N, C-alpha and C positions, 0 to 999 in steps of 0.2 A: 429584383424580387428578394424581399427579406426572408430570412430563414430563422427567425427567433425560435428557440426551443427545439431545434432539430438536431443539434450536435450530439445528442445522446445515442444516435444510431451507431451501431457497431457493424463495421464491414468485415469483422473477423469471424462471425458466427453464421455465415450464409451456407445453407445446405440445399441439396436438390429437393424437389417437391415430394419425392417418395421417401425421404428420410424418416425413419421411425415407424413406418407402417409395413405391413406384410411380413413374410417369413423369409429369412436368408436361405437361398437355395444354391449358393455357390458349391461347385463340385458335383452337382446333379446334371446329367447330360441327356436326359430323356424326359418327355412329357409325363410319363408314368412316375418316374422318380420325383420330379418336381411337385406334382400334385399330391403325392403321398407325403412328402416332406412338409408341405403347407396345409395338409389336411383338406384338400380341395378335390379329392378323388371320390366325392359323393355323386349320386345319380339323380337325375330329374325325371319325374313321372308326371303324367297328365291325368287330370280328373275332370269330368264334365261339371259345369257350373249349374247348380240347381237353385230353385227359389227357396224361400224360408218356410214354405208350407210343410205340413207334416209329412206328406209323401214325397216332397222334393221334386218339383217338375223341372226337367232339364231345360236350360236355356240353349236352344239349338244353335250350333255353330261356335260356341264359346267354351274354352277349357282353361283350367288353372294349371300353370306349371308349378309343381311342388317338389321341394327337396325331400327325397325319400327318407333320408336318415332321421329327420326330426319333424317332418310334415310342414315345414315353413313354406308359405306361398311366395313365389318369386315373380309371378306375372300372370296376366290374363291375355290369352291369345285366341286367334280364330282357329277353326278346325283344320285349315290347310297348313298351319305352322308345324314344322317338324323339329322335334327336340334334337339337338346335337350335344351329346355328352362331352364333358370337359376333356376326357382322354381322347376322344375322337377328334374334337375340334383342334387340339394342340398337337396332334400326332405328327404333323408335317415338320414341326420344329426340330425333331430328332436329327434330321439331316443337317441342320445348321451347326450342331456341335462339331462336326467334322470340318467345318469351314472356319473354326476358331471363335465362333460366337459363344459368349459366356452368359449363362442364365443366373441372374443375381438375386431376384426376389420374386415372390408370388403372393397374391392375396385376392381379396374381393372387395367390390364396392357395394354399398347398400345391402349388406347382409347376405350376399351371394347372388344378387341379381346380375352382376357382372363379375366375371373372374378374369384376373390379369396375371401375366407373366412378364417380368422386366428382363430385357437382355441388352448386352453391349457388343457392338461389333469389335473385331480384334484390333483395329488400328484407329488412332485418332487422326483427325484431318487438320492441317495447318490453316489458320484463319487469322489474317492480319498479323497482330503481334502475339498471338496465343494459339493454343490448340483447342479443338472442339471435339468432345467425345460423343460419338453417335450411339444413342440408345434407341431401342425399339420396344414398344409395349404391345403385347398381344392380348386381345380381349375377346372373351366369349360371353355372349349375353343370353340370359334366360327370361328376360322380361318382355320379349317381343320387339325390342328396339333394333335388332339387327343380328347379323351373323358375325363370325370371327373377324376381327379387324386388327391390322398391324399399323401402328402409328409411330412416326418419327418424333423423337424428343431429344434433339441435340443440346448439349450442355457445354458452355464455355468453361474450360477448366479453371481459369483464374478466379472466377467469381460464382460459379454454379448458376449462371444466368441461362434461362431457357431461350433457345433461338429457333423454335419450331414455327417458322413463318409460313403463311399461306402463299407460297411462291407461284408464279404464273406458269412456269415451264416444268415443274416437277411436283408430283403428288406428295402430300404430307402423310396421307394414310390410304390404305387400300384394304380390300377384303380378300380372304381366302375362300376357296370353293367348297370346303367340307367334303372333298372327294375321298372315297375310301380306298382307292387303288394306289399302288406304289407310285406309278408315273404321275398321278395327280398330286400326290404329296411332294414329289421331287420338283414338280413345276411350281407349286406354291413356294417352296423353299428358294428356288432359283429366282423367282420374281421378287421375293423379299430382299435378297441381296442386290438385285438389279435396281429396284426402286430406291433402296437406301443409298446406293452409290450415286445414282442420278441426283437425288435430293441434296446430298452433301456437296457435290460439285456445283450444283446450281446455287446453293447457299454461299459457297466461296465467291462466285461471280457477283452475286447480289450484294454481298458485304463489301466487296471492292467498289461497286457502284455507289453504295451509300457513303463510303469514305470520301468520295469525290464531291459530295454535297456539302458545301461549306455553310456553316450556320453562325450568324452573329448572335450575340446574347438576346437581342430583341426578337430575332426569328425563333430562337429556342423557347423564349417565354410565350410567344404566340402559339407555338405548337403545344406547350403545356396547357394553355387555356383552352385550346380546341379539344384536346384529349380529355380534360377534366372540366367541362363547362359548368357554369353556375346556372341552376334551374331558376326560372322566373318565380315560380310559386314555392320555392324552398323556404323552410323555416330558418330562424336565426341560427339554430343549432346545426342544421344541415349546411348552411352557408359557411359557418365556422369550420366544420369538418372538411368541407371541400377546399377551403383556403389552406388548411393544414396539409391536405394531400398534395396540393399544388406545390407548396413550399418543400415538402419532402421529396417529390420528384425532382424539383429544381436542385435541391441539395445533392441528391444522388448524381445528377448529371454533372454538377460542378466539382464534387468532392470525393467521389468513389476512387480509391487509390489505384484500382486496376484500369481506370479510364484516363489517367493523367497524361499518358504518352500518346493518346490517340488523336489529339487535336480537337478542334470544335467542328464536328461534322455529323452527318446523319448516322453513321455507324455508332458513334459514341452515344448519340441521343437514343437510338434504338436499344442499346445495352442498358442505358439508364432506365428506360421504360420497362424492360424485362426485369431489371433489378427491383424496381418498385412493385411490379405485378407479382413477382415470385417471392419476394422477401419482406415486403412491408408488413408490419404488424397490424392485424385487423382492429377495427374499433372495438369489436367484441369477439374474443376467441372462444368458439364453441368446441365441444368435445371432439367432433368429427371434422374440425377445420382442416387438418393436414390431409385427410383422405379426400375431402372435397377439392382442395387445392390441386392435388395430384390428378384427380379426375378432370378438372378444368384444364390443367396443363396438357393432358393427353389429347383432349378435344381441340386444343388451341386457345390460348388466352386472347380474348377479343381486344384487349387494350394494346397488346403487341402488334396484332394484325392491323389495328386502326393506325398506330404510329407508323408502321411500314407503308401503308397506303398514303398517309399524309406526306411522308418524306418523298415518296416516288412522284408525288404531284408538285413538290416544291420547285 
């Protein structure tokens, strides 16, 4: 596979998906301190939704979640939906500070519809030739899409590649219960550490299994083509863009300096896909690109999961 025009890629400038967004919260060890630092300690109120008629007829069973500080609408929910304020939702993480968990950043997606706190576990995990830093993102939603969620976002130290795979035997994300009592909060905190450790140990085992999948160049090119297929009805511009994406992924697989000592195998290919999915420059960079990338990374980048599935079937 030729890679004309690809060599301008710099492997020295790779950053984690959350780079440059949110507020630095290092040194803060409680949800209250973190939310105050990031100016996320606002409250959400509910108002019934009414018609546009002069008297405003209520639409039964539907309410608007509104940020009290400025009246910004955050979502439309049914009457059975219970608002969980940010302080309440994140209160269980206070116990994690005593376990060595560091709270790094906090911010919001989509103007406050989802509020997040980024944390890092105290120890890195050895993974093949390198170390992987285990990060956990906690998210509270106000748009009706769900309750508080904890999501694993492991990052390979050498290249800042995301390795948050959809593993078969370990959960990638889980929900907290919003319980107000102390024992409930401690249970959520313990589960967070338990699930995170299980995930990282399973990731170690799966990475070793991927390393044992030997790939010839032909096999790797076929995987690239399956991951980035050419659509039959695509325009000439779309075909040209897809070809450029294929060449870039192939280039990252062949030339990334942090992959040179890994051999030609599934683990190397998966890292190249993660490198492409996380660090490739988009065709058009919009103002909220970095925020959207971070949000997609938290949910799990589909291209990485697809590559993992194809490799396991190889």
